[in-house]
Residue, then its C-alpha position, 0 to 999 in steps of 0.5 A: m458550480l464549483v467555480e461559481k461558488r468559488r470552491i474549486f479547491f475541493v475538486k481533488k477531494i471530490i475526485k478522490s472520494f468518487l474513486k474510493l466509492c467506485s472501488e468499494q462498489r467493485g469490491e476492491i480494497k486499497a493497500s499501500l505497498v513499499s518495496c526496495k526497488k521498482l517492481s515488475e508487472k509480474e511481481l506486482n501481479e503475484i503479490s496482488v493475487q496472493f494477498s487478494q486470495s488471503m483477504g477474500s477481495k481484490v486488492k489495489f496497491d498504492l506503490s512506492v519505493d524506499e531503497s533503505l529497505i535493502g530488500g523485501v516489501k512492506i504492505q499496509l492495509g488499514s491496521l494490518m502491516v506485513d513487513t518482510s523487509i531486510k531492514n526490519k529483520l536486521k532491526q529485530y536481530e539488533q534488539l535481540m542482541v541488546e536484550k541478551 
């Protein structure tokens, strides 16, 4: 039908919406996780379990790597941001030194 109506460009959006509905039906929450290096399955599972327990729902992560973080991770879930990166801590120390 999409091909007949020349709407094939909507396929990605339809699939994305369908997957989102499936996740919501299973009670999953989507979050993005940015780390300084590629995480092993064990590390990812530990973070997922801890975050899922604190949120009360199963959390699925969209993973990405940003080597400029130096160390640690950044997790974004809606408006909630958890930043444990060394880059962020260095920036906070820099601001403290400038203020004094």
